[in-house]
C-alpha positions as CSV (number, residue, x, y, z in Angstrom):
1,X,-9.9,-13.5,24.9
2,X,-10.8,-9.8,24.7
3,X,-9.4,-7.0,22.7
4,X,-9.9,-3.5,22.9
5,X,-9.0,-1.1,20.4
6,X,-9.2,3.6,20.7
7,X,-9.6,5.5,18.1
8,X,-6.6,6.5,16.4
9,X,-8.3,9.4,14.8
10,X,-10.6,10.8,17.8
11,X,-7.4,11.1,19.7
12,X,-5.1,13.1,16.9
13,X,-8.5,15.3,15.9
14,X,-7.9,16.0,20.6
15,X,-5.4,16.0,20.3
16,X,-5.1,19.0,16.9
17,X,-8.0,21.0,18.1
18,X,-6.3,20.8,21.6
19,X,-2.8,22.9,20.5
20,X,-4.6,25.3,17.8
21,X,-6.9,26.4,21.1
22,X,-4.2,26.9,23.2
23,X,-2.1,29.0,20.2
24,X,-5.1,30.8,19.3
25,X,-5.6,31.7,23.6
26,X,-2.1,33.7,23.7
27,X,-1.9,34.8,20.5
28,X,-5.2,36.9,21.2
29,X,-3.7,37.8,24.9
30,X,-0.3,38.9,24.0
31,X,-2.6,40.8,20.7
32,X,-4.1,42.3,23.3
33,X,-2.5,43.3,26.3
34,X,1.5,42.8,25.5
35,X,2.1,44.2,21.7
36,X,-0.8,47.2,23.0
37,X,2.0,48.6,25.7
38,X,5.3,48.7,23.6
39,X,3.3,50.1,20.9
40,X,3.0,52.9,23.5
41,X,6.0,53.1,24.3
42,X,5.6,51.0,27.5
43,X,7.7,48.7,26.8
44,X,8.6,46.6,30.3
45,X,4.5,46.6,30.6
46,X,4.6,45.3,27.3
47,X,7.2,42.7,28.2
48,X,5.9,41.3,31.4
49,X,3.2,40.4,29.2
50,X,5.1,38.8,26.3
51,X,6.5,37.3,29.1
52,X,4.5,35.7,31.6
53,X,2.0,34.5,29.3
54,X,4.3,31.4,27.9
55,X,5.7,31.4,31.9
56,X,2.3,30.4,33.3
57,X,1.8,28.2,30.2
58,X,5.2,26.4,31.1
59,X,4.0,26.0,34.9
60,X,0.6,24.9,33.8
61,X,2.1,22.1,31.5
62,X,4.4,21.1,34.6
63,X,2.7,21.5,37.1
64,X,-1.4,21.4,36.4
65,X,-3.8,22.8,36.8
66,X,-3.6,24.2,40.7
67,X,-0.3,25.7,39.4
68,X,-1.8,27.7,36.7
69,X,-4.8,29.6,38.9
70,X,-1.3,30.0,41.9
71,X,0.6,31.7,38.8
72,X,-2.3,33.7,37.6
73,X,-2.6,34.9,40.9
74,X,1.1,35.6,41.1
75,X,1.0,37.8,37.8
76,X,-2.2,39.4,38.6
77,X,-0.3,41.0,42.0
78,X,2.5,41.2,39.6
79,X,0.8,43.4,37.4
80,X,-0.6,45.0,39.9
81,X,2.7,46.1,41.6
82,X,4.1,47.5,38.4
83,X,1.3,49.6,37.2
84,X,1.5,51.1,41.2
85,X,5.3,50.8,40.8
86,X,5.5,52.7,37.8
87,X,2.7,55.2,38.5
88,X,1.0,53.6,35.0
89,X,-2.1,55.5,34.1
90,X,-5.1,52.5,33.9
91,X,-8.4,54.2,34.8
92,X,-10.2,51.4,37.2
93,X,-12.3,49.5,34.6
94,X,-8.6,48.4,33.2
95,X,-7.5,47.9,37.0
96,X,-10.2,45.3,37.2
97,X,-10.2,43.5,34.1
98,X,-6.0,43.4,33.6
99,X,-5.9,40.5,36.0
100,X,-9.8,38.9,35.6
101,X,-7.8,38.3,31.9
102,X,-5.2,36.9,33.2
103,X,-7.1,34.1,35.4
104,X,-9.3,34.1,32.4
105,X,-6.6,33.0,30.2
106,X,-5.2,31.0,33.9
107,X,-8.1,28.8,33.8
108,X,-8.3,28.5,29.5
109,X,-4.3,27.2,29.8
110,X,-5.0,25.1,33.0
111,X,-8.1,23.9,31.3
112,X,-6.5,23.1,27.4
113,X,-3.7,21.5,29.6
114,X,-5.5,18.7,31.1
115,X,-6.5,18.1,28.4
116,X,-3.6,17.9,26.2
117,X,-2.4,15.8,29.5
118,X,-5.7,13.0,28.9
119,X,-4.9,13.0,25.7
120,X,-1.3,12.3,26.2
121,X,-2.2,9.6,28.2
122,X,-5.1,7.9,26.0
123,X,-2.4,7.8,23.6
124,X,0.0,5.4,25.7
125,X,-2.8,3.7,27.3
126,X,-3.7,3.4,24.1
127,X,0.2,1.9,22.8
128,X,0.0,-0.1,25.7
129,X,-3.2,-2.1,24.9
130,X,-2.0,-2.4,21.3
131,X,1.3,-3.6,22.1
132,X,-0.6,-6.1,25.1
133,X,-3.4,-7.0,21.8
134,X,-0.1,-7.5,20.0
135,X,0.5,-9.6,22.2
136,X,-2.9,-11.8,22.8
137,X,-3.5,-12.1,19.7
138,X,0.1,-14.0,19.0
139,X,-0.9,-15.9,20.9
140,X,-4.7,-16.5,19.9
141,X,-3.1,-17.6,17.0
142,X,0.0,-19.8,18.0
143,X,-2.3,-21.6,20.6
144,X,-5.0,-22.0,17.3
145,X,-2.0,-23.8,15.2
146,X,-0.9,-25.9,17.4
147,X,-4.2,-27.4,18.4
148,X,-4.7,-27.7,14.5
149,X,-1.6,-28.6,13.6
150,X,-1.8,-31.9,16.5
151,X,-5.7,-32.1,16.0
152,X,-6.3,-35.8,15.5
153,X,-9.2,-34.3,12.8
154,X,-8.3,-34.2,9.8
155,X,-8.6,-30.0,8.8
156,X,-8.4,-28.7,5.5
157,X,-9.0,-25.1,3.8
158,X,-9.6,-24.5,0.3
159,X,-10.9,-22.1,-2.5
160,X,-13.5,-23.1,-4.7
161,X,-12.3,-23.7,-7.8
162,X,-10.4,-26.8,-4.9
163,X,-6.9,-25.7,-4.4
164,X,-6.1,-26.5,-0.9
165,X,-4.3,-23.7,1.2
166,X,-3.4,-25.2,4.3
167,X,-3.6,-29.0,5.2
168,X,-2.5,-30.6,9.1
169,X,-0.4,-33.2,9.2
170,X,-3.4,-35.3,10.6
171,X,-4.4,-35.2,6.8
172,X,-1.9,-37.7,5.6
173,X,-2.5,-39.8,8.4
174,X,-5.9,-40.5,7.5
175,X,-6.6,-40.1,3.7
176,X,-2.9,-42.4,3.0
177,X,-1.8,-39.4,1.4
178,X,1.8,-39.9,-0.1
179,X,2.2,-36.5,-1.2
180,X,4.2,-34.8,2.2
181,X,2.9,-31.0,0.9
182,X,-0.3,-30.0,-0.4
183,X,-0.8,-26.6,-0.2
184,X,-1.5,-25.1,-3.8
185,X,-2.2,-28.3,-5.2
186,X,-5.2,-29.2,-6.7
187,X,-8.1,-31.7,-5.4
188,X,-8.1,-33.3,-8.8
189,X,-4.6,-34.6,-9.5
190,X,-4.7,-35.6,-5.9
191,X,-7.3,-37.8,-5.7
192,X,-9.2,-40.6,-8.1
193,X,-11.7,-38.4,-11.0
194,X,-15.4,-40.3,-9.5
195,X,-14.0,-39.0,-5.2
196,X,-12.6,-34.9,-6.3
197,X,-16.3,-34.8,-8.8
198,X,-17.9,-35.6,-5.4
199,X,-15.6,-33.9,-3.5
200,X,-16.1,-30.4,-5.4
201,X,-19.7,-30.7,-5.7
202,X,-19.7,-30.9,-2.1
203,X,-17.5,-27.4,-1.9
204,X,-20.0,-25.7,-4.3
205,X,-22.9,-26.3,-1.9
206,X,-21.9,-24.8,0.7
207,X,-20.6,-22.6,-1.2
208,X,-23.4,-21.5,-2.7
209,X,-25.6,-22.1,0.1
210,X,-23.8,-21.0,3.0
211,X,-24.3,-23.8,5.5
212,X,-22.7,-26.0,7.2
213,X,-22.4,-29.3,4.9
214,X,-22.2,-32.9,6.7
215,X,-21.1,-35.7,4.6
216,X,-20.4,-39.7,5.3
217,X,-17.8,-40.5,2.1
218,X,-15.5,-43.2,1.5
219,X,-12.2,-42.6,1.0
220,X,-8.8,-44.3,1.6
221,X,-7.9,-45.4,5.0
222,X,-4.5,-45.3,6.4
223,X,-4.3,-48.8,5.9
224,X,-4.7,-48.3,2.1
225,X,-8.2,-50.1,2.8
226,X,-11.2,-49.2,2.0
227,X,-12.9,-46.6,4.8
228,X,-16.0,-44.5,5.2
229,X,-15.3,-41.2,6.5
230,X,-17.4,-38.3,8.5
231,X,-16.4,-35.3,6.7
232,X,-17.7,-31.9,7.7
233,X,-16.9,-28.9,5.5
234,X,-18.2,-24.6,5.7
235,X,-16.6,-21.2,4.6
236,X,-14.6,-19.2,6.4
237,X,-14.2,-15.1,5.9
238,X,-10.5,-13.4,5.5
239,X,-10.3,-10.7,6.1
240,X,-9.9,-9.4,2.4
241,X,-13.8,-10.5,2.2
242,X,-12.9,-13.4,0.2
243,X,-14.7,-16.4,1.1
244,X,-12.4,-19.4,1.7
245,X,-14.0,-23.4,2.8
246,X,-12.5,-24.7,5.8
247,X,-12.9,-28.6,6.4
248,X,-12.5,-31.0,8.9
249,X,-13.2,-34.7,9.0
250,X,-12.9,-38.4,10.6
251,X,-12.4,-42.0,10.2
252,X,-16.2,-43.5,11.3
253,X,-15.1,-46.7,9.5
254,X,-15.3,-49.1,13.2
255,X,-18.1,-46.9,14.1
256,X,-20.2,-47.4,10.7
257,X,-19.4,-51.0,10.9
258,X,-19.9,-51.4,14.9
259,X,-23.4,-50.0,14.1
260,X,-24.3,-52.2,11.4
261,X,-23.2,-55.7,13.4
262,X,-25.5,-54.0,16.6
263,X,-28.0,-53.6,13.4
264,X,-27.5,-56.9,12.5
265,X,-27.4,-58.9,16.5
266,X,-30.4,-56.7,17.1
267,X,-32.1,-57.8,13.9
268,X,-30.4,-62.0,14.9
269,X,-31.9,-61.7,18.5
270,X,-35.9,-60.0,17.5
271,X,-35.4,-63.0,14.9
272,X,-34.1,-65.7,17.3
273,X,-37.1,-64.3,20.1
274,X,-39.3,-65.8,18.0
275,X,-38.1,-68.0,17.0
276,X,-38.0,-69.8,21.1
277,X,-41.3,-67.9,21.9
278,X,-42.8,-69.6,19.2
279,X,-40.4,-72.8,20.0
280,X,-42.2,-72.4,23.6
281,X,-45.4,-72.5,22.5
282,X,-44.7,-75.7,19.9
283,X,-42.9,-77.4,23.0
284,X,-45.8,-76.5,25.7
285,X,-48.1,-78.1,23.0
286,X,-45.1,-81.4,23.0
287,X,-45.1,-81.9,26.0
288,X,-48.4,-81.2,26.6
289,X,-49.7,-83.8,24.6
290,X,-48.5,-86.8,25.4
291,X,-49.0,-86.1,29.2
292,X,-52.5,-85.7,28.4
293,X,-52.5,-89.7,26.9
294,X,-50.4,-90.7,29.9
295,X,-53.0,-89.4,32.5
296,X,-56.2,-90.1,30.9
297,X,-55.3,-93.3,29.6
298,X,-53.8,-93.8,33.4
299,X,-57.4,-92.9,34.9
300,X,-58.6,-95.2,32.4
301,X,-56.7,-97.9,33.2
302,X,-57.5,-97.8,36.9
303,X,-61.3,-98.5,36.2
304,X,-63.1,-101.2,36.0
305,X,-65.3,-102.6,33.1
306,X,-62.5,-102.6,31.4
307,X,-61.7,-106.1,28.5
308,X,-58.7,-107.2,28.5
309,X,-58.0,-106.3,24.5
310,X,-58.3,-102.5,25.5
311,X,-56.3,-102.5,28.8
312,X,-53.2,-104.5,26.4
313,X,-54.5,-101.0,23.8
314,X,-54.4,-98.6,26.7
315,X,-51.2,-99.4,28.1
316,X,-49.4,-99.6,24.9
317,X,-50.5,-95.9,24.2
318,X,-49.2,-95.1,27.3
319,X,-45.5,-96.8,26.9
320,X,-45.8,-95.1,23.0
321,X,-47.0,-91.4,24.6
322,X,-43.7,-92.1,27.5
323,X,-41.6,-92.5,24.8
324,X,-42.3,-89.5,23.6
325,X,-41.5,-87.3,26.4
326,X,-38.9,-89.0,27.7
327,X,-37.2,-87.8,23.4
328,X,-38.3,-84.5,23.8
329,X,-37.0,-84.2,26.8
330,X,-33.6,-85.4,25.7
331,X,-33.7,-83.0,23.7
332,X,-34.1,-80.4,25.3
333,X,-31.2,-81.1,27.5
334,X,-29.3,-82.3,24.4
335,X,-29.7,-77.7,23.3
336,X,-28.8,-77.4,26.8
337,X,-25.7,-79.1,27.3
338,X,-24.3,-77.5,23.3
339,X,-25.8,-73.9,24.1
340,X,-23.2,-74.2,27.1
341,X,-20.4,-75.4,25.1
342,X,-20.8,-78.8,26.7
343,X,-21.1,-81.4,24.3
344,X,-20.4,-84.7,26.3
345,X,-18.9,-87.7,24.7
346,X,-17.8,-90.5,25.3
347,X,-15.2,-93.2,22.7
348,X,-15.5,-96.5,23.2
349,X,-14.5,-98.8,20.6
350,X,-17.5,-100.9,19.1
351,X,-19.0,-102.8,17.4
352,X,-20.6,-101.2,14.2
353,X,-22.2,-102.8,12.6
354,X,-24.1,-104.1,15.6
355,X,-24.7,-100.9,17.0
356,X,-26.2,-99.6,13.2
357,X,-28.3,-103.1,12.5
358,X,-29.7,-102.1,16.0
359,X,-30.6,-99.0,15.2
360,X,-32.0,-100.1,12.3
361,X,-33.5,-102.8,13.5
362,X,-35.7,-100.3,15.8
363,X,-36.1,-97.6,12.3
364,X,-37.4,-100.4,10.8
365,X,-40.8,-101.3,13.3
366,X,-41.7,-97.7,12.1
367,X,-41.8,-97.9,8.7
368,X,-43.5,-100.7,8.5
369,X,-46.6,-98.8,10.5
370,X,-46.4,-96.5,7.9
371,X,-46.3,-99.5,4.9
372,X,-42.2,-98.4,3.5
373,X,-39.4,-100.5,2.8
374,X,-36.6,-99.5,5.1
375,X,-33.2,-101.0,3.3
376,X,-29.9,-100.7,4.3
377,X,-26.8,-101.7,2.4
378,X,-22.9,-101.1,3.2
379,X,-20.6,-99.6,-0.1
380,X,-17.0,-101.3,0.4
381,X,-15.6,-102.3,3.2
382,X,-16.3,-100.8,6.2
383,X,-14.8,-101.1,9.3
384,X,-15.5,-104.3,12.0
385,X,-14.8,-102.1,15.0
386,X,-14.2,-98.5,15.7
387,X,-14.3,-95.4,19.2
388,X,-16.3,-93.4,18.8
389,X,-19.4,-92.2,21.1
390,X,-21.8,-95.3,20.4
391,X,-25.3,-93.2,22.4
392,X,-24.8,-90.4,20.2
393,X,-24.0,-92.3,17.0
394,X,-27.2,-93.9,17.9
395,X,-29.4,-90.9,18.0
396,X,-27.5,-89.0,14.9
397,X,-28.8,-92.6,12.3
398,X,-31.7,-92.8,14.5
399,X,-32.7,-88.8,14.1
400,X,-31.7,-88.8,10.2
401,X,-33.8,-91.9,9.8
402,X,-37.2,-90.6,11.4
403,X,-37.4,-88.2,9.7
404,X,-36.8,-89.6,6.4
405,X,-39.5,-92.0,7.9
406,X,-41.9,-89.5,8.8
407,X,-41.8,-86.8,6.3
408,X,-42.1,-89.6,3.6
409,X,-46.0,-90.6,3.1
410,X,-45.9,-93.5,0.9
411,X,-42.7,-95.0,-1.1
412,X,-38.8,-96.5,0.4
413,X,-36.0,-94.7,2.9
414,X,-32.7,-95.9,2.1
415,X,-29.6,-96.0,4.8
416,X,-25.9,-96.5,3.0
417,X,-22.7,-96.7,4.7
418,X,-19.3,-96.4,4.2
419,X,-15.9,-95.7,5.0
420,X,-12.7,-93.4,3.7
421,X,-9.9,-95.4,4.9
422,X,-7.5,-92.6,4.1
423,X,-9.4,-90.1,6.1
424,X,-10.8,-92.4,8.9
425,X,-14.4,-91.4,7.8
426,X,-17.2,-93.0,8.1
427,X,-20.1,-91.9,6.5
428,X,-24.1,-92.5,6.3
429,X,-26.4,-92.0,3.3
430,X,-30.0,-91.6,4.2
431,X,-32.5,-91.1,1.2
432,X,-36.1,-90.9,0.9
433,X,-39.7,-90.8,-1.2
434,X,-40.9,-87.9,0.9
435,X,-42.7,-84.4,0.4
436,X,-38.7,-82.6,-0.3
437,X,-37.9,-79.4,1.1
438,X,-38.2,-76.1,-0.4
439,X,-35.9,-74.0,-1.1
440,X,-37.4,-71.2,1.3
441,X,-36.6,-73.2,3.8
442,X,-32.6,-75.1,3.1
443,X,-31.4,-72.4,4.5
444,X,-32.5,-72.0,7.7
445,X,-32.8,-76.5,8.2
446,X,-30.3,-76.3,10.5
447,X,-30.8,-73.8,13.2
448,X,-32.8,-74.2,15.8
449,X,-36.5,-74.6,16.9
450,X,-37.1,-74.1,13.0
451,X,-38.7,-76.5,10.5
452,X,-39.0,-76.4,7.0
453,X,-42.6,-75.4,7.6
454,X,-44.6,-74.2,10.4
455,X,-47.4,-76.3,9.5
456,X,-44.7,-79.6,10.1
457,X,-45.0,-78.6,13.8
458,X,-48.6,-79.7,13.5
459,X,-49.3,-82.4,11.4
460,X,-46.2,-84.1,12.3
461,X,-45.0,-82.8,16.0
462,X,-41.5,-82.5,17.1
463,X,-39.6,-79.5,18.5
464,X,-37.1,-78.4,15.8
465,X,-34.1,-79.3,17.1
466,X,-33.0,-82.5,15.9
467,X,-31.5,-81.5,13.1
468,X,-29.2,-78.6,15.3
469,X,-28.7,-80.8,17.9
470,X,-27.6,-83.9,15.1
471,X,-24.9,-81.4,13.3
472,X,-23.7,-80.3,16.5
473,X,-22.7,-83.5,17.3
474,X,-21.5,-84.1,13.7
475,X,-19.4,-81.9,14.0
476,X,-18.4,-82.6,18.0
477,X,-17.2,-85.9,16.3
478,X,-14.6,-84.0,14.2
479,X,-18.2,-84.5,11.4
480,X,-20.6,-82.9,10.0
481,X,-24.5,-83.2,8.8
482,X,-26.0,-82.4,5.5
483,X,-28.8,-81.8,3.3
484,X,-27.2,-83.6,0.0
485,X,-29.8,-83.1,-2.2
486,X,-33.9,-82.2,-2.5
487,X,-35.8,-81.8,-4.5
488,X,-40.5,-80.6,-3.6
489,X,-42.8,-83.7,-3.1
490,X,-39.8,-86.3,-4.7
491,X,-37.7,-86.5,-2.1
492,X,-34.3,-85.7,0.2
493,X,-31.2,-87.0,0.7
494,X,-29.5,-86.5,4.0
495,X,-25.6,-87.2,5.3
496,X,-23.9,-87.5,7.8
497,X,-20.1,-88.9,8.8
498,X,-18.1,-88.8,11.6
499,X,-14.2,-89.4,12.7
500,X,-13.2,-92.7,14.0
501,X,-10.4,-94.2,15.8
502,X,-8.0,-97.5,15.9
503,X,-10.2,-98.7,12.5
504,X,-10.1,-102.6,12.2
505,X,-11.3,-103.2,8.5
506,X,-13.3,-106.0,8.0
507,X,-14.4,-107.3,4.5
508,X,-17.6,-107.1,3.6
509,X,-18.9,-108.1,0.1
510,X,-19.7,-104.6,-2.8
511,X,-22.8,-104.1,-3.1
512,X,-24.2,-106.4,0.3
513,X,-27.9,-105.4,0.1
514,X,-29.7,-106.3,3.4
515,X,-33.7,-106.0,4.8
516,X,-32.7,-105.5,8.4
517,X,-35.6,-106.1,11.2
518,X,-36.1,-106.0,14.6
519,X,-34.4,-108.8,16.5
520,X,-37.1,-111.1,18.4
521,X,-36.5,-109.7,21.8
522,X,-35.2,-112.5,23.9
523,X,-36.7,-113.5,27.0
524,X,-35.4,-115.2,30.5
525,X,-31.8,-113.6,29.7
526,X,-31.8,-112.7,33.2
527,X,-32.9,-116.3,34.6
528,X,-31.0,-117.1,37.9
529,X,-29.4,-113.8,38.8
530,X,-29.8,-112.3,41.9
531,X,-30.6,-108.6,41.5
532,X,-31.0,-105.8,44.7
533,X,-32.4,-102.5,43.4
534,X,-32.4,-99.1,45.7
535,X,-35.1,-97.1,45.0
536,X,-37.4,-94.1,47.5
537,X,-39.6,-94.7,44.6
538,X,-41.9,-97.9,45.3
539,X,-43.4,-96.4,42.2
540,X,-40.1,-97.1,40.1
541,X,-38.8,-99.8,42.8
542,X,-42.5,-101.4,41.5
543,X,-41.8,-100.9,37.9
544,X,-37.7,-101.5,37.9
545,X,-38.9,-105.5,39.9
546,X,-41.7,-106.1,37.4
547,X,-39.1,-105.0,34.4
548,X,-36.3,-107.6,35.3
549,X,-38.0,-110.7,37.3
550,X,-40.4,-111.2,33.3
551,X,-36.2,-111.5,32.1
552,X,-36.1,-114.3,34.9
553,X,-33.9,-112.5,37.2
554,X,-34.2,-112.6,41.3
555,X,-35.4,-109.3,42.7
556,X,-35.2,-108.1,46.2
557,X,-35.7,-104.4,47.0
558,X,-34.3,-101.6,49.0
559,X,-36.7,-98.0,50.0
560,X,-33.5,-96.2,51.1
561,X,-29.2,-96.5,50.8
562,X,-29.4,-97.5,54.4
563,X,-31.9,-100.6,54.2
564,X,-28.9,-101.9,51.2
565,X,-26.6,-101.6,53.8
566,X,-28.1,-104.3,55.5
567,X,-29.2,-106.1,52.6
568,X,-26.3,-107.1,51.4
569,X,-24.9,-108.4,54.3
570,X,-27.0,-110.4,54.7
571,X,-27.9,-111.6,51.2
572,X,-25.1,-111.9,47.8
573,X,-27.0,-110.2,44.6
574,X,-25.1,-110.5,41.9
575,X,-25.5,-107.4,40.9
576,X,-27.0,-104.3,42.6
577,X,-28.6,-101.0,41.5
578,X,-28.7,-98.2,42.8
579,X,-30.4,-94.5,42.9
580,X,-28.2,-92.0,43.2
581,X,-30.7,-89.4,44.9
582,X,-32.6,-90.2,48.0
583,X,-32.8,-89.0,52.2
584,X,-30.7,-90.0,55.0
585,X,-28.3,-91.6,52.7
586,X,-28.1,-91.2,49.0
587,X,-26.3,-93.3,46.5
588,X,-23.2,-92.7,46.0
589,X,-22.8,-92.4,50.2
590,X,-24.4,-96.0,50.2
591,X,-22.2,-96.5,47.0
592,X,-18.5,-95.5,48.7
593,X,-19.3,-97.3,52.3
594,X,-20.3,-100.4,50.1
595,X,-17.4,-100.2,48.5
596,X,-15.4,-99.6,51.8
597,X,-16.4,-102.5,52.4
598,X,-15.5,-104.5,50.2
599,X,-18.3,-105.2,48.2
600,X,-17.1,-106.8,45.0
601,X,-19.9,-106.8,43.1
602,X,-21.4,-104.6,40.0
603,X,-23.4,-101.5,41.4
604,X,-25.5,-99.7,38.7
605,X,-26.5,-96.8,39.4
606,X,-30.7,-95.8,38.7
607,X,-31.0,-92.1,38.8
608,X,-32.9,-89.4,36.6
609,X,-30.2,-86.8,36.7
610,X,-29.1,-86.7,33.1
611,X,-27.2,-83.1,33.3
612,X,-23.7,-81.6,33.9
613,X,-20.7,-84.5,35.3
614,X,-22.8,-87.1,37.1
615,X,-21.9,-90.2,35.0
616,X,-17.6,-89.4,35.4
617,X,-19.2,-88.8,39.3
618,X,-20.3,-91.8,39.5
619,X,-17.6,-93.9,37.5
620,X,-15.8,-92.0,40.5
621,X,-17.3,-92.9,43.1
622,X,-17.4,-97.0,42.5
623,X,-20.3,-97.1,40.2
624,X,-20.1,-99.8,37.2
625,X,-22.0,-98.3,35.2
626,X,-24.8,-95.6,35.2
627,X,-28.4,-95.9,34.1
628,X,-30.4,-92.7,33.7
629,X,-34.2,-92.7,34.0
630,X,-37.4,-93.9,32.4
631,X,-35.8,-96.6,32.1
632,X,-35.3,-98.4,28.5
633,X,-35.9,-102.2,29.0
634,X,-33.8,-102.9,26.4
635,X,-30.6,-100.7,27.6
636,X,-31.2,-101.9,31.2
637,X,-31.2,-105.8,30.3
638,X,-27.4,-104.8,28.3
639,X,-26.4,-103.1,30.7
640,X,-27.1,-106.2,33.5
641,X,-25.4,-108.0,31.1
642,X,-22.8,-105.9,30.4
643,X,-21.6,-107.1,33.5
644,X,-21.9,-110.6,33.9
645,X,-19.6,-112.1,31.6
646,X,-21.6,-115.7,32.2
647,X,-25.0,-114.0,30.5
648,X,-23.8,-112.4,27.5
649,X,-25.5,-113.4,24.6
């Protein structure tokens, strides 16, 4: 709001000057005319002059410039009348000069009256402006005070010595000041020494440099917790010329914390992005290597001039490459489920020792190839049966034992199983005499896409997902996987523990030590079993037929769901293997129709689908079991035997 102000000195000077000129003009005229005639004995005529000029001045004051001129003309005419009436001797010059003098005086009086009225008007305007300015100043002051009092920012005014001159209510809340009124208090009496010294040093910089200072300083928040505050300090010039310090502050604790978190998240995202890129590069190598072996040896096997020994060797290599490829794909699928928070568990009752022996038996083959000893030891009393997920248990043990064998060049690998009955915790310790893990790698060992050493990828292969997946699965089972100890070049010890349910204990001799070897594969375990295999892929049909025939089964094939429906009408089968995804009629529909017809024989889903809830859906649709491709011969035979009670064992 703009405040207008006229000079009081100018108005007073103008008014006094006008009155002085007016008085002098009247005095001169009275002296020149009225007094002259009175002294000459012309009292009547002299009196006329003495009276006429105040009358003209009064008329001019009341009526303005025009009125005074008209009165002057009237006075001149009256003067002429009196000259002739009284027969006053007057020269022609005097008779002309006297009226002109009257007119001149009238002009002077009119001008002076106009000026005097103008001065009076200016004074009135100034008085009115002063009133408005005072009201405006008062309104501005009230608004400013209201704004400062209700501002969400803390505000204060302080002198150079650090004494508070004003503090708004927000200050007390923002800085958790218990004192109700800080006005007149010194800053050193309010805050600890280290804070008051910091604040006073900043104040002195503002007074010395005369520039605004913005800083982030520590303080105590409203919640009595340490915080950070953005403070802006600046100079305020007072009316007496003295400078004081003004300040405003806001709590930026959360903002600073969010900035740090965002920065950390950005850095973590960049690290994760680099690791995923490295992972993709690694996966490209890991996937292409077995694919190259499978495709290359398959092409050679299709040629001629090969000895039986070469064909067997190449076929074994193709099988190993296929198993490697399957393991890599399973890890990727498991990781995708873990990332989406959808770890699938199937908690069932299992023969614990049987499951563990099965894993140890498989891993013993790998150990013997590297001329390592794989020992298995049971400490204390262990359960005979428990409820847990057997597939996930095998997966974790296989990963830990496989890593121990992979990173051990010579010596041994030892697996110890124990049980904590008070907590229903099953524990496995996997110890090796391998190369160990460096201290720098320990902290990131269980992160996805990370291996203990980047050179391991080139030396041993792998995705860097195994330990991460194992830990997540163990945690889902109520346990954990951890590195217990490691010594570079001397070996490592990993621990895996699981929470189990429905425990049935079995007495075992303490410190029982066994060297477990794999069981010799039984042949003709499916002798005489009639099986219908349904698949739209000729290669898969042939593969499954050969695997089952080698076990003594009588195998029939169907190329579609419709053909399977027809064959089950014409022939009786002990079991049906049904592919899920097929054209025209898929496995779900074929199974649904078979069950509607009253088909009682077991139907097992055989599919390449391994993501999602296909297993649950399959069981709901009438399947008795669920087997994922690529087919593992041992798993396939065991699944079939499970649904043929008379053939078990």
